[in-house]
C-alpha positions, 0 to 999 in steps of 0.5 A: 502531502506538500512539496512534491512528497505526494504520490504523483512524484513518485508514480512512475517509480512506485511502478517500477519497483513495486511488485504486483498483486497475486491474481488470486486476490483479483478472484476473491474481490469478484468472489466477495463482490458477486461478479463484476461491477458495471463499468463507470466514468471516474467523476468526483462526485459519484452517480446517483444511486452510488457505484458498485464498487470501490477498489483502492490498491496500495493507496488508502494511505495516501487519502485523508484519514478523516473522511475516506472512509466516510465518502467511500461509503456515501459513494458506494450503492446499498450492497457495493465493495469496498476493496482495499489492497495493502502491501507490508513491506519486510525482509526474510532473512531476521538478520536483514529485517534488524539491519535495515529496520535500524537504518531505517529508524523513523522512515518505517511504515506505519501498521493500518488501522482498519476501526475506520471501516465501522461504517461497512458491514461484513469486513472481511481481511485476507493475507498472503505472503510472497519474497521477491529478490532485490538488489541494493539499488532496486531496494533503495529505489523502492525505499523513495516510494514509502510514504513515511520516508517521502515525509522526510527532509531531503537531507534525513531522505539522503541520510536513510538511504545512506544507511540502509544502502550501508546495511544492504553492502553488509548482507552482501548487497542483495535482500529477500523482500518477504511481501505480506499483502492483504485484501480488506473488503467490506460491504456498504 
């Protein structure tokens, strides 16, 4: 991404408005991996023999789709673990989902395709659901952290925010976010 539309431009906002991950997912990751990985200082080139684990939380989609799985596989030691944490944002109330989905239009998040993980063995996908209350302002700030939204021109972003804000106002000023958290685990 270019022109300030990448993750770095919204890192603080992302941290402020996005819910964290359930602790049980970290436990599942360690169970799958077979214990805690050895610590490795982050490097551009993986150390000889690879690393025990690569974990990517809500960031896999920011990486180059043509090379991310191949590079992760090459960086892992034999038997190493790749873990991809992902949130899918929806609304608990179907009427709110319809109203805001209509307001968002083309800026909606895209469903992931994990077929790129064919290089890996023992690929597991686990999911869970949690609910979070969002005010109009907090939800609009959350919208600004989504990669598909950030790819739009500033004019289109403003129009989407105005439309979504009006939809939330029509729903009483708050929405209940239904967060579908996915953990994808794969073995190198």
